[in-house]
N, C-alpha and C positions, 0 to 999 in steps of 0.2 A: 536051785535050792538055796535058801537063805540060811547062813550059819553065822553066829555072832560070837565074838570072843568073850570069855568069862570076864565080867567086870567086878569081881569081888575085891580086887585091889586096884582101884583107880589111881592114876597119877594126880598130883596136886593141881596141875594146870588143866583146865577144860580142853578136851580134844575135839577139834572141829574138822569136818570133812567138806571140802569144796568140790562140787561136781559140776563142771562146765567144760564144754568142748573147745573153748577159746583159751589158748595157752596164756595169752597176755592177761586175761582176767584172772586165771588161776594163780599166775605168778604174782600179780599185783595184790590180790587178796591174801595170799599166803604171807607175803612180806609185811603187809599192813597189820593183819591180825596177829602175827607172831610178835610184832612190836608192842602189842597190847596184852601180852601175857596169856596167849593161847597157843597150844600145840595145834599145828595145822597139817592135815594131809590133803592131797588133791587127787581127783579122778577125772578122766575125760569122757567117760560114758558109763552105762549101767554095769558092764562087766567089771571095770576097774573099781566101781563103787562097791559091788558085792565082794570083791577080793579084799578091799580095804576093811570092810566090816568083819570079814573073817579074821583078819590079822590084828585088828585094833579095837579098843574100847572107845567108841565114838559118843560124844555128849550131844552133838548137834550137827545136822547136815544142812548145808546151803546148796540147794538143788536147782539147777537151771531147767526151765520148762522145755526148751527146744534142744534136744540131744540126738546124736546119731543112734540108730537102733531104737531101743525102748526110750520113749520120751519121759520127761519128768513126772507127768501125771501117772503114767503106768508104773514107774518105779516107786512113787510115793504110795500108790494103792497097794502094790505088792509088799512094800515094807510094813505097812500098817497091819497086815495079816500076822506078822511075826514080832513086831517091835513097836514101842512107843517113843523111840528116839525122836526128839523134836526136829522139825523140818521148816526151814524158811525157803519159800519158792521164789526163784528169780524168773521174771517174764519180760520179754521185750515187746509183747503184744499190747499191753496196757488196756485191754478190753475188760470191762467189768465182769462179763461172763466167764472169762478165763480165770480171773481172781477167785470167783465164787467156786468154780469147778475145782480149782487147786485146793481150796479150803475144804471142800466136801470130800476130796480124796484123802484128806488127813493132814494137810499142811497146817502148821501152827501160825504162820504169818506169810506175807508175800512182800516183794519189793520189785517195782517195775524198773527195767533198764531204760536209760542210763541212770545210775545212782551214785551218790557220794559214799565212799567207803565208811565215813563216820556214821552215816545213817544206818548202814548195815551193822556196824559195831553196836550201835544203840539197840537195835532190834535183837541182835544175838544176846546181849546182856538181859534184855527184858524177857525173852523167851526162856532162857536158862533159869532166870529168877522165878518165873511162874512154874516151870517144871519142877524146880527144887522145893517149891512150897508145899508139895504133897506131904502129908503127915509122916513123920519118921516111923519106920517099922512096917509101912505098908507099901506094896508095889503099886505102880501106876494102875495096873489092871484092877487090883483089889480096891483101890480108892474109887475107881469108877463104879465098881459093883456096889460098894457101900453107898455112893451118892445116888445111884439108881434106886436102891432099896429104900433109902430115906425119902426120895422124891415120890415114890409110888404112893405113900400115905397121903400126899397132897394132890394127887392127880384128879381127885373128885371134888376138890374144894370149889366153892363159889365165893369169890371175894367181892366185897361191896366197899366202895370208897367214893366219897363225894357224890356225884349223881350217876355213878357207873356201877354196873354189875358185870363181873368178869368170871365167866364159867370156864375153868381150866379143862374139865373133862370134855366139854363141847367145843372148846377153843373159840368161844364166842364172847364178844364185848357188846353190851347193850346199855342204852341210857334209861332214865326213869320212865320213859314212855314206851320202852320195849323195842326201840329202833336199834337195829344191829349196825355196828360199825366194823367194816372189814379190816383185818390186820394181816400184814405179811408175816411170814415165819419169824423173821428177825424181830419185828415189832412185838409179836406175841411173846417171844422168849425174853426180851428185855423188860416188858411190862410185868411178866411173871416174876422176874427178879425183884422189881420194885415193890410189888404188893406183898412179896414174902419177906421184905426187909423194910417195912414202913418207918419213916422218920430217921432212918440211918443214912448218914452221908457215905456214899459209895464212890470211890475213885474209878477212873476208866479201867484201870487194871483189875480192880475188884469186880466190876461189872463184867469184864471179859471172863474172869475166872468163874464167876457164878453162872454165867451163860454157858459154861462148859466148852469154851473155845472151839476146838476142832469139830465138835459134834453139831454145830449150828453155823449159820452164815453171819453170825455176829463176830466181828474181828475188830482189832483196836482202832483202825482208821475209819471204821464205819459207825462207831458208837455215837458221835455227835450228830451225824446225819439221821440215825434212827430215832434219837431222842427228839430231834427237831420235827420229824414226821409224827411221832407220838403226841407231841404238844399240839400240833395242828388238829389232831383228832380228839384230844381230851380237853383242851383248854377252851374257855370262852373266848379269850383273846390270846392267841399263841405268842404274840409279841410281848405280852406281859403275863408270863406263866405264873399260875398260883398253885399248881399241883406238883409239877416236877421242877424244882428250883435248882439253879446253878449255884453251887457253893464255891466261890472263888478260892482257888488254891487247894480245894478239897475234892470236888467232883460234883455229883448230883444227889438230890434227895427228894423222895416222895414225902411231902410234908403233911398230908392229910391222914386222918384216922382210917384204918382198914380193919374190917371184920370179915369173918368167913363162916360159911355153913358147913 
């Protein structure tokens, strides 16, 4: 049974929980992250993780995939039933399928072993920053509910841009000749973000937030790859994109006019 400490009076320093069965990694990360103004607790397995969550208000969990007893995927899935505490998954496998499964289970980001502690620090900062960007006065769950309700009004839209027709309800992209172009789930999600925000420059972080992070297989290290795949499908010459432009220092922009039915 998952029990969480009341977080009505959080300490000033963010409190991290490192869950890894290798004592050397736990000790290294605890020392390093403590030096960068974080409170850090550690756990060797799922039982210690659950106990720590009972005793402390945790702001983010760094969770190893391979653990004795319940593995990281199982723990992340169980955690998501009761809590939206951000999770960064550590994996030694490095297989794309494991990264995707981890994100589908509810992880907010992943990091393959071996890794530089400074990269983990950067990811911790980014995930906490995104998590704290939820509007003040709303819970994470309520913000998600509001987002879903707002999105439902757009689920039947048919967007038209350049030579393309993008039917959200049917999840179908066709050209002017009615020829359908297949889209992966991640490509569909990111294209939907672009057509809902035409002519707006969107940073990678904004794209990730608008794609609703853990609810899709769009994650920060995949955005450039997904955009590259979209360009190959949308552009006349994907090497000289005219629809999705790269704005140096800013992000990406769908530059054409978009209408919807």
